[in-house]
Structures are given as C-alpha cells and as structure tokens.
C-alpha positions in Angstrom: -0.1 0.1 0.3 1.2 3.5 -1.2 -0.9 6.1 0.7 -0.4 10.0 0.2 0.6 12.2 3.3 -1.6 16.0 2.3 0.2 18.4 4.7 -2.4 21.1 5.4 -1.7 22.0 8.8 0.4 25.5 8.4 -0.5 28.6 10.1 -0.1 30.6 7.2 1.8 33.2 9.1 3.0 34.8 5.8 -0.1 35.0 4.3 -1.8 36.5 7.0 -5.1 34.5 6.6 -5.6 30.8 6.0 -4.9 30.3 2.2 -5.9 27.2 1.8 -9.6 29.2 1.8 -8.2 31.4 -1.1 -10.6 31.3 -4.1 -8.3 29.8 -7.3 -10.5 29.2 -10.6 -13.4 28.6 -9.0 -12.2 26.3 -6.3 -10.4 26.8 -3.0 -6.4 26.9 -2.9 -6.3 23.6 -1.0 -8.8 21.7 -2.5 -6.8 21.9 -6.2 -3.9 19.3 -5.3 -6.2 17.3 -2.9 -8.9 16.5 -6.0 -5.7 15.8 -7.9 -4.1 13.2 -5.6 -7.3 11.7 -4.9 -7.4 10.7 -8.9 -3.7 9.2 -9.0 -2.8 5.4 -8.2 -2.2 6.4 -4.4 -4.3 3.8 -2.1 -5.3 6.4 0.1 -4.6 9.8 1.6 -4.1 11.2 4.9 -4.8 15.0 5.3 -3.0 16.6 8.0 -5.0 19.7 9.3 -4.4 22.3 12.1 -7.0 21.8 14.9 -8.0 25.3 14.5 -9.0 24.6 11.2 -12.8 24.3 10.6 -11.7 22.7 6.8 -14.5 25.0 5.0 -12.5 25.0 2.0 -12.8 21.3 1.3 -16.0 20.8 -0.5 -18.5 18.5 0.0 -18.3 16.5 -2.8 -14.9 15.1 -1.2 -15.7 14.8 2.2 -18.3 11.8 1.1 -15.4 9.8 -0.6 -13.9 7.0 1.2 -10.4 7.5 -0.4 -8.9 9.9 2.3 -9.4 11.0 6.0 -8.5 14.1 7.9 -6.4 13.8 11.2 -6.1 16.9 13.2 -2.2 17.4 14.5 -2.3 18.5 18.2 1.6 19.8 17.6 1.3 21.5 14.1 1.9 24.7 15.6 5.4 23.4 16.5 6.7 23.3 13.1 6.3 21.3 9.7 8.2 18.4 11.2 5.6 17.4 13.7 2.7 17.7 10.7 4.8 15.4 8.9 5.3 12.9 11.7 1.2 12.9 12.5 1.1 11.6 8.9 4.0 8.9 9.2 2.1 7.5 12.4 -1.0 7.0 10.6 1.0 5.4 7.7 2.6 3.5 9.8 -0.5 2.1 11.6 -2.3 1.6 8.0 0.5 -0.8 7.0 1.8 1.4 4.4 4.8 0.3 2.4 5.5 3.8 1.3 4.2 6.9 1.9 4.3 10.3 -0.7 4.1 13.5 0.9 2.5 16.8 -0.6 1.9 20.4 0.5 -1.6 21.9 0.3 -0.1 24.9 -1.0 1.4 23.5 -4.2 -1.5 23.6 -6.1 -0.5 22.7 -9.5 1.6 19.3 -9.2 0.1 16.9 -12.2 -1.2 13.1 -11.7 1.2 12.3 -14.2 4.2 13.2 -11.9 2.5 11.4 -9.1 2.1 8.2 -10.9 5.5 8.2 -12.3 6.8 8.4 -8.7 4.8 5.4 -8.0 5.7 3.5 -10.8 9.1 4.0 -10.1 8.8 2.7 -6.4 6.9 -0.1 -7.5 9.7 -1.2 -10.0 12.1 -1.0 -7.5 11.1 -1.5 -3.9 14.2 -1.4 -2.1 14.7 2.6 -3.3 14.3 4.5 0.2 13.1 8.0 -1.4 11.5 8.9 -4.5 11.5 12.5 -5.0 10.5 14.7 -7.9 13.1 17.2 -8.8 13.3 20.9 -10.8 16.7 22.7 -11.8 18.3 19.7 -9.9 17.0 20.5 -6.6 14.5 17.7 -5.1 11.2 19.1 -4.1 7.9 17.7 -3.1 6.1 15.3 -3.9 8.5 13.1 -2.4 8.1 9.0 -1.6 9.6 7.7 1.4 9.9 4.0 1.9 8.3 2.4 5.0 12.1 1.6 6.4 12.8 5.8 5.9 9.5 6.4 8.8 11.9 6.1 11.7 14.0 8.8 10.7 11.2 10.9 9.9 10.1 10.3 13.4 13.4 11.6 14.7 13.2 14.6 12.8 12.6 18.3 14.5 11.4 21.6 14.1 10.2 23.6 11.0 12.5 21.9 8.4 10.0 19.0 7.2 12.1 15.8 5.3 14.1 18.3 3.5 17.3 17.3 5.3 16.4 13.5 4.6 15.7 14.6 1.0 18.6 16.3 -0.4 21.0 14.6 2.4 23.4 12.1 1.4 22.6 9.4 4.7 19.7 7.5 2.9 21.3 6.0 -0.1 19.2 4.1 -2.1 17.3 7.0 -4.1 15.9 8.0 -7.2 14.9 11.4 -8.4 12.5 12.5 -11.3 13.7 15.6 -13.1 10.7 17.6 -14.2 11.0 20.5 -17.0 7.7 22.3 -15.6 8.3 24.9 -12.9 4.6 25.8 -12.5 4.1 22.6 -10.9 6.5 23.2 -7.5 5.1 26.3 -7.4 4.0 27.1 -3.7 1.6 29.8 -2.3 3.2 31.6 0.8 2.5 34.9 0.6 -0.1 37.8 -1.0 2.3 38.5 -4.0 2.4 34.6 -4.9 -1.2 34.3 -4.7 -2.1 37.3 -6.9 0.2 36.1 -9.6 -1.1 32.6 -9.9 -4.6 33.5 -9.7 -4.3 36.3 -12.8 -2.7 33.1 -14.5 -5.3 30.7 -13.7 -7.9 33.6 -14.7 -6.1 34.5 -18.1 -5.8 30.7 -19.1 -9.4 30.1 -18.3 -10.7 33.2 -20.1 -8.3 32.0 -23.0 -10.2 28.8 -23.0 -13.4 30.5 -23.2 -12.2 32.1 -26.8 -11.5 29.5 -28.3 
C-alpha cells in the first residue's frame, strides 16, 4: 500500500489568513491538489490539518469519498516536521509500504508526476526515497519507503523532511527530473497568490475564446 500524506496544517503566517480557503479558478486553493491526488494511483490519502481549521475549504463532494481522511495534528504549530510525523504515524498504522508527501499550498502538481513516482518505486521497492526535482533540486512530492519512517519520526522543527531528501545519509534513492516549474510553485505570500490567480484566470478566459 502506498499512501499520500497531504500537509495542510500550516498557520499561513506569511499570508496573514488561511491560504487554503483562498479562491483559485472556482475552487479553494487547498482543494486543487487534493482533488488531483485522489485521482492518482495512491491507495489512500491522509490529510493532516490544524486543530483550529474548520476545513471549510474542503467541498462536500470530497467529504463523502472513502479515499481519504483528515487528522488534526495537535502539535502542528511547533513546525512542519510535527505535521509530517503525524502523517507518518497514521501511515504506519495503516501498514503502508511507502508514503508520498505533498504540500497543500502547491496546487499545480500533476497526476502524471505522482503516478511516475509511484511507478518508479513499484519497479524497485528497495529504494528508500523517490523524489521529484526541478533544476536538479529535490522538491515535493517525495515518496518515502517504510524503512525511512523511523528517520522521519526523529525530525524536529520546521524543516520537514528536507534534510533527508537532500542529504546523503540515506543511499537508495531515485530522482525524477521535471521541466514544468509551475508544478512546484507553492503559495506562501499574497504576492504569489495574486500572480497565480491572475495566471489561472487568464488561462480560463483564453480557453473560453476558442
């Protein structure tokens, strides 16, 4: 079993408001990647949320599916590593062979990339880490085999799994180099949100003219 861990427990400090609720192309920002993930070859998705989040950004059409479940992380405010550890703990309880980690503020990730990462792992399940990369820098989504879960559980602070992904301590890894920068854009600040909102609106109006 390969599960997704969708990290949606941030405090949106740099945005100043819950960025997952922000409208983007007729949906909420936090919904877009989640809908994409639920259409991939992942077996199940764990959505890690902040206890203070009422989850109004998740539409009712997704609430009724059995392919995912949300779990509030009580220590989410201590840093991203705590949210990640909450997700890994749930993945272990499910008996997962691997977990793929996503950021909820990275809306443009594609099914193709997710399925390619899954395929790479399934073709060689001795791999420890399978990650996407842009400009030769590893970025989410990242797949971790179950034998790496113990390393993740030792992480501290707000670095997430970056040190594991970009370090050299864990040897068996594979990287999928990607060329579409947009897929790796994450929305942290108002300026970034306005840029991608304008881009999405422009693309929608362009399609409408044809």
